[in-house]
N, C-alpha and C positions, 0 to 999 in steps of 0.2 A: 351449284352442284347438282349432279344427277343423283338425287338423294331421296330417301324414303319420306322425307319431310320437305317437299318443294317449297320454294319461295317465289312470290308470295302465295299464300293460300287464298281461295275465295272466301268472302265473308261468311259468317256463321248462320246456320239455322239449326240450333242444337236440339236433338231428341235424345234424352237419356232414358233409362229403363223406367224411371218413375213417370216421365212425361209420356212415354208410350202407353203406359197403363192408364194414365189419366185420360188420354185421348180416346180410349176405347171403353172406359169404365171398368178396367180390369184391376184386380187387387193382387194377382199372383202371376208371375212369369214362370213357366215350368222349367226347371233346370234339367232339361233333356239334352243330350249331346247334339251338337249342331249337325244338321243334315240338309233339309230342304230350304233353309233360309240363307244358304251361302250367297246366292245371287242377289237377294234382297239387301243383305248387309253390304256387299260389294258396291251395289248401286248407290246406297246411302252414303257410303264413305266417298265414292267417286264424286258425288254431287256436293260434298262438304256438309251434308246434313249431320253426319256423325264425325266427331273428331277422332284422331287415332286412338286416344285413350278410351273413348266410349266404344269404339269398334272392338277393341281388345276385351272390354268388359262383357260385351254382348256376344262375342264370338263363341263362348262356351255354353250358351243357352239358346233355346228356341221357343217360338210360340206354337201352340197347337193349331191344327188347320183352320178351325173356326175363327179364333181371334186374329190369326195371320191374315185371313181374307178380309176381315174388317179393317185391319191396319193398312193393307194395300189400298182399300177403297178410300180411306181417309187421306193417305198420301197422294192418291190420284186426284181427289177433289181439291186439295191444296196446291196442285200444280207441281209437286215435287217429283211425281212419276207421270210420264206420259201415258196415254191410253194403251199404246202398244206395249210399253214396259209393264203396266199393270196386268194386262192379259197374259203376258209371258210369265209372270210370277204367280198367277192364281193357282192354288192347289187343285188337283183333280177332284171332281165333284163327289165321288163315292169311293175313294180309296183311303185306306188307313196306312200310315207309315209304321214300319217296324224298325226300330233302332236298337242295335245291339251295342251297348256301351263297352269300350275297351277297358282293360285294367286301369285303375286310377293313376298309376305311376308309369304307364307305358309311354314311350316316346311317340311324338306325333310326326307323321310323314304326310306330305301333300304338296299341292301346287297353289300358289297365290302370286301371280305375276313373277314366277320363278319357283323352282323346286326347293323345298325346305325340309329340314328335320329339326325338331326342337323338343325340349323336355316338357313333361306334362305341366310343370309349374311355370313354364315360359322363362325361366332364368337363363337358359342356354339355348341358342338357336343358330342355325347355319342355313344360308339361302344362296342359291346360284341362279344367275340369269345371263342372258346374252342376246345378241342380235347381229344380223348381217344385212347390209344395205348396199345396193349397186346403183350407180347413177349413169344416165345417158345424156350426152350433150350434142346438140345439132345446131350448126351455125349457117347463116346465109352465105352464098358464094362470095369470094374475093375478100374474106376477112383473114386476119393473121392467126386466128384460132382454128383448130382442127376438130372435126367430129370425133367423139371418143366415148368409150365405155370404161368406167372406173369402179373399183371397190372402195366405197366411201367409209364404210364401217365394217369391222369384223371383231366384235368385242365379246369378252367373257368377263363377268364380274362375280364377286363373292362378298357377302356380308355376314358378319358374325356378331352375336349379341351375348354378353356375359353378365350375369346377375342383373338383367334388365336394363341397367343404366350405363353399361360400357359397350361401345360399339366400334367395329372397325370395318372398313371397306377397301377392297382392292379391285381395280378394273384395268384390264389391258386391252389394247387395240392391236390386233394382229395384222391390220392393213397397213401399218406404218412401222418403220424400223425402231424408232423411239416410241414404243407403244404404250408405256405406262401412263395411265390417265389419273385415276383416283387412287390414293394411298394415304389413308388418314385414320386416326383414332379419335373417337368422340366420347364425351361424358355427357349424359343427358338426364340429369336428376329431376328436372322440372321443366314444363313448357316455357316458363319465364326466363330460364337461363341454362344455356348449353354451351359447351366448349369443344372445339375440335382442332387437332394439330396434325399437320402433314401436308400433302399435296391435294388440292381441290380447286373448284372453280372460284375465280375471283368474284366476290359479291358486288358486282357493279351494275350490269345491264339486265333489264327485265327479260328481253328475248335471249340474251346470252346465257342466263341462268336456266331457261327452259331446256329440257332434254330435247335433242334434235329429233328423237324418234316420235315426239309429239308436236313437232313444228307444223305450221299451217302450209308451208311452202317447201320446195325441194331444198333451198338454201336460205340461211338467214339473210336479213337485209345487209347491204354493203356497208352501211355505217356501223353496224354491230361487228361484222367480220373484220373490218379494218381497224376500228378504234379500240375495241376491247382486246387489246394485245399487250401482254399475254392474257389468254383467257383462263389459263390455269397457272397456279404458282404454289410455292411452298411457304407456309406460315402458320399462324394461329388465329382463330376466329371465335368470338363469342356471339351467340345469336339466341333469339327467343321470341315468344308471343305474349303480349300483355293485354289486359282488359278484355279477356275472352276472345283473344286473337284479333281484336280490332286494330291493334298496333303491333307491327313486327319490325325487328331490328336485326342488323348484322354489323359487326365491327371487327375488322381484320387488320393485322400487321403482317406484311408479306415481303419476301426477298426482293421482288421486282425483276428477277432474272428470267422467269418463265418456267414451264414444266420441264422436269428431268434435267435441270441445270443447277449446278452449285453456284452459290453467291460469291462474288469476288470483291465485295466491298461491304462496309458497315451501314450504308444508307438503306433504308427500308421504305416500302410503300405503305401508306395508311389509307384504308378504304372504309367508308361508313355508308350505310344504306338504311332507309326507313320506308315502310309501306303502311298505308292507312286504308282500312276497309270499314267505312263509317256506317254502313247499313246492314242490319241484321235480318231483315225480312223484306218481302215485296220484290218487285222487278229489279230493284237496285241492289239486292243483296250480293249480286255477283260483280259489283263495281269496286275497284281499288285504284289508288294513286300512290306514287312513290317517287323518291329521288335518291341519288347517290353522288358521292364526292370521292375522288381519289387523288392523293398527292404523293409524289416521289421525287427523288433526286438522283441523277446519274453522276458518277464520280468524275472529278476533274483531273486528278493526277494519280499515278501509281506511286509506289514507294521509291522507285528509281527516279522519279521526277518527270517522266515522260507523260504526255497527255494521253488520256484514255477516253475514247468515245464509243458510243453504241448507235445502232440504227434506229431511226424513228419509225412510226407507223407509215404504211403506204396505202394508197388508194387502190382497192381491189374489188372488182365486180363479183356478182354471184357466179359467173362463168369462169372466174380465175384470171381475168384480164387485168393487168396492172396499168392503170391509167395515170398514176402519179407515183414516181419511185420514192423509196425511203431515202432520207438524208441523214448525215451524221448529227447526232444530238449530244448535248452536254449541258447539264444543269437541271433545272426544275422540270417537272412533268405534272400537269394538271389535267384532270378529267372531271366533268360534271355531266349529269344526265337526269332526266325526269321521264316518267311514263304515266299512262292511264290505260286501264283495261276494264272491260265489261263483258260479262257472260250472262246470258238470259235464254234459257231453253235451247233451241237449236242455233242461236245466233251468238256471235262474239265480235267485239271490236277492240282494237289495241293500237297504241301509238307510242312513240318514244323519240326523244330528242337528246343528242349527245354532242358535247363540245369539248375540244381538247386544245392544249397549248403545250408545246415542247420547246425548251430552250436549245439554242445551237451555239452556245459559247458567245463569241463576239458578233455573230451574225444574227439577223432578225429571227424571231421565233417562228416555228412552224405552227400554224393554226388550222383547225378543222372544225366544221360543224355539219351536222346532218340529221335526218329524221326519217321516219317511216310512219305510215298510217294505213290500216287495212282492216278487213273483216272477213268473216266466214259465215256460211249458212249450210246447215245440215239438211239437205233436200229431203231426206227420208224421215225426218222428224225426231231423231234422237236428241238427247240433251248434250250439249257440248261440254266435255269435261275440261278441267284446268290441269295441264301438265300431267295427264293420266291417260291410260289406255281407253280407247273408245270401243264400246261393246255394241255392235249392231243389234237392233231389235229383231231382225230376221237375217241370220247369217247364211251365207252360201253353203249349201249341202248340210245344213243343220237338220238332223232328223226330227227334232222337236218343233223348231220354228223355221222352216226352210224359207229362203228368200234370196234377194240379190245383194245382201249386205247393206252397208251405209254409204251414201254418196254425199260429197261436200263440195260446194263452190267457194272459191277464195279470190280476193282482190286486194292488191297492195300498191300504193304509190310511195316512192322514196327518193331521197337525194343525198348526196355527199359532196362537199366542197373542201379542197385542201389548197393552202396557199402559204407562201413564205416570202420574205422580202428579197431584194436583189442580192445575189452572190457577187463575188469579186469580179467575175467576167460577164455579168448579166446586167443589162441596162434597165430592165423593167421587172416588176414583180412576176413571180412564177406561180401559176395556179391552174386548176382544172376543176370542173364540176361534172358530176354524173347524176342524171335524172333517169328514173326507170318506172315503168308500170309492169306489174306481174299479174297475170290472170291464171288461176289454178283450178284443177279438178282433182279431188282425192277420192279414192275408192277403198273402202274397208270391207273386203269379202267376209272377214271374221275378225275377232279381236287380236289375232296374231299377225295378220298380213295387211300391208298397206301398199297401194300403188298410186303414184302421183304423177301428174303431167302439168307442166307450167309453160306458158308462153311469156317471153320477156322482151320488151321493147326498151332499149336504152339509148340515151342521147348524151353527148359530151359538149363542153364549151368549145373545145378545140378538136380539129382533125389533123391527121398526120401520124407518122410513125410514133408508137409508144403513147399516143394520146387518144386514139380511137381504134377499135378493132378493125375497122375498115379505113385505111389511110385516106381514101378519097371521099369519105362521108363522115358526118358528125353523129350519125345514128346507126344502130345495129339491131338485128333481130336474132333471137335464139329460142330453142325449145329445150327444156330440161325435163328429164324423167327420172323416177326413183322407184325402186322395188325394195321393200323392207320386210323382213321376217324377224320376229322377236319371240322370246320365251321368258 
């Protein structure tokens, strides 16, 4: 889900109000309305130093300039803040802040990765956000694909909170005719146990659950795009964080029909996912591993006695080329996957493996397996956030800290293979495999804008019509670009 509580979170390095005071030898935190500490708290939450609950407790109070400067220096010495971030957060040397407190019961208006209005006691809140993203695709000559410019995203979303523990989310994508994406109600009484009902992302793939606005590349890996299908569905899910967020779980029962589609049978998909973040401190505090299993069954007969079949997954590249067509499926549907990810300062590494098996009635099963592995490096030194907005240390045209924004290099290798046994008129097994290397460069002029450029080299086991973009070659080259603006 593209959720205020993304899965999985980075491992913990918790700082509570008591721990902050102990680190500086303080005994009192002044309960002054929040003003100059907005950016500090946002950075600590982004780096998973503060949990959402701790962030909410601290958001209504601030440190005076002297203790705040000491806290920033402690966080910098521990490596939580970079030198650039610490300099950007340091208070002016000889200025005093004048804070005028609003009435205690006045509603709060503001911006926090979306425009919000909420009651003073935080029992009621409404938040709006959105984004627009456009993609450019350029292919080498003599391919069956054409250069194009597309609108990939045009989304508006709204979230409402009632009495703190009841939440709803609606998100629509105006770039597509069937545009409804998220539409669910959630009950969140405790971090250990939460429930949501409606339409949301299927809790299966690590990369599939990350919001595309925070992806390292223009498109997700082909194994994720192809096999995590449907990526959204209607159902009910329980999820939570245990042992101080060292263990995270998701368990869902879903229709299996996909988004914006009514179910036409009583069979349901069951999906379970676990993520473990074993390290609480040090360079490995940003490490986590996880796995997921999904099982479903497609109907065999309708009430009239006629056979009913649905289409299997297909092999599709990042550029939209279908190198292995979908086939009719009927019966069981298995998916298993595992991932590992590590974030440390400006660096990140992640990899995932997914295997599927879909029954085709009396015919041999369709089987797929694929994986990707890649990494990123923020060349300008910022700390890589997990599934969150990157805030450049020196943003373009920022009057306070002018600079060139943040620059990031990215590299990924991936493969996806699909195969099934012989059909009635086919003498040998049918299969195809796709291997690709993607080299990327991301530019973040500021926290709202992202520009990405990718070079993709792809190779296929077979050449010819419908098996390779260039019928005379087994390999192809492409350039992908993306411009994204969010609020």
